[in-house]
C-alpha positions, 0 to 999 in steps of 0.5 A, a space after each residue: 576420623 571426620 571426612 569432608 569434601 567440597 559437595 558436602 554441606 557443613 561449618 565448622 567454627 570456632 565456639 568463643 564460650 566453649 573455646 572449642 572447635 564445633 561441627 555441623 553436618 546437614 543441608 543448607 536452606 533457604 531463610 524464610 520464617 523465623 528462627 525456633 531453634 539455635 541455627 548457623 547461618 549465613 548472609 549472600 551481600 544484600 541477598 538471601 541469607 542460608 541455615 544449616 539443618 544440624 546438630 552442632 557437636 564439638 571435634 574431639 577426633 581429625 577432620 580432612 578436608 579434600 576437594 573444594 569446588 571449582 570457582 572461576 573469578 577474575 583477579 581484580 588487577 591494579 590499574 582496574 581498581 586504581 581506575 576505580 577509585 578514582 571514579 568514586 572519589 570524583 562521584 563523592 566531589 560531586 555529592 553524587 557519593 559521600 562513601 562507597 566501599 570498593 572490593 578487590 577479589 585477590 587470587 592465590 594460588 593453593 593447593 591442600 591435602 587438607 584445607 581444614 588447616 587453615 582454619 587450625 592456623 587461624 584460630 591459633 594465629 588469632 585470639 580475636 574474631 569469628 573463625 569458621 571454614 564452611 561449604 555450600 555445594 553451591 557456593 563452594 568452601 569458605 573460611 574467614 575471621 571476622 574482626 566485626 560483630 554486626 548484632 550479637 545479645 538477646 532480647 532479655 538483656 541488651 544486644 551490642 553492635 559496634 560502628 568499625 571504619 577507619 583503616 591503617 596499618 598497626 605496623 607504622 605510626 601514622 596518625 589518624 586524619 580527618 579522612 579516617 575520622 569522617 568515614 567513621 563518623 558515617 557510620 557511627 550516624 547510621 547505627 544511632 539513626 537506624 537503633 533510635 527508629 527501631 529501639 533505645 540507646 543504652 550505652 554509647 562508648 567512646 571511640 578506640 582503636 581496635 587491632 585486627 591483624 595488621 590492621 587497625 580501626 577506629 572503633 565505637 560499641 553500641 548497647 541497646 533494645 530493640 521494640 521489634 524482633 533483632 531479625 525484622 531489624 537487620 533488613 534497616 541495619 544491614 548492609 551498613 556504610 561500613 560496607 556499602 555506603 551512603 547514599 545506600 541504593 547509590 552505592 549498591 548501584 555503583 557497587 555492581 556496575 565497577 566490581 568485578 566480581 560477585 562478592 556472594 559471601 563476602 559481606 554478609 553476615 554469618 553466625 549463630 542465631 536463636 528465636 531470641 537472641 544472636 552471635 553476628 558478625 560481617 564476612 570480611 578477612 575471607 576466602 573463597 577456597 577454589 581448586 588450586 587457589 585462594 580467591 581473598 576479598 578485601 576492600 576499603 571505604 571510599 570518599 572525597 579525600 581518599 587518595 587512589 594508591 593509598 586504599 589499595 595499600 590498604 586493600 594488600 594490608 588487610 589480604 595478609 590476615 589470610 594470605 600469611 596463614 596459608 604461605 606458611 603452610 
């Protein structure tokens, strides 16, 4: 039996190659230098990155996780989110912004005798995406299943990334509008520019639909090589317009001013890294497990063609990736 709690430093993740759940118990340290061995990393949105020093082992016994730390954050009220969205729409129409991602926090009462069951349910329900549960004594306990690859691959072969943007419910027979197509194109153009500045594109797919939980997105895949190491490339590449906006600095300024919560790990990157290879995802469809509640973080891309009520409904749908799982626990 393995016992863990909110004071421990650990990460549990689902290995997509071995199809097993892996556990690393160790110490989180600030990533200051290049990677020299295989490590698990998480990044704070537009900020620092941390790796855990420890060996990865396959979970072959029962895991009990109790007593997460407490984090008090304000839930974003509907009227507050609609007001912020309308302000950003106005900025877009005035030419101050082209696109900006606004997120909101949803607090859901929840208490469990074993929080590992959330991770197990995510693995069972969602076959795709990167699934994890981690705890950092300072930043808290986080769980998620991300649909979006930031960069994956190695220096000997190609790297892979994807332009994932635009969202519709996959339960409705809705057609993609100019708003979603433009929102996606911003990300495509950004990716092509950043790769061309630092490497070469070898393959670009057609645009197609990709399903993630209750939501479908527009997606385009890229395969490419780099003239610099991938970790240096991340400094140019993240955050992308899919999680921040265009222009970047103005979008970040507005995000910091309008969002009442600190994003923390939400919209940072997360995954596995080695000296010459990586498998990194944007940390979406995630939540912080706080004492007696779950704090779910969701957002959407706002442009001049956005309708505030629709943007709010989009975040409600995205939140069900996690909320639909915990409601059955």
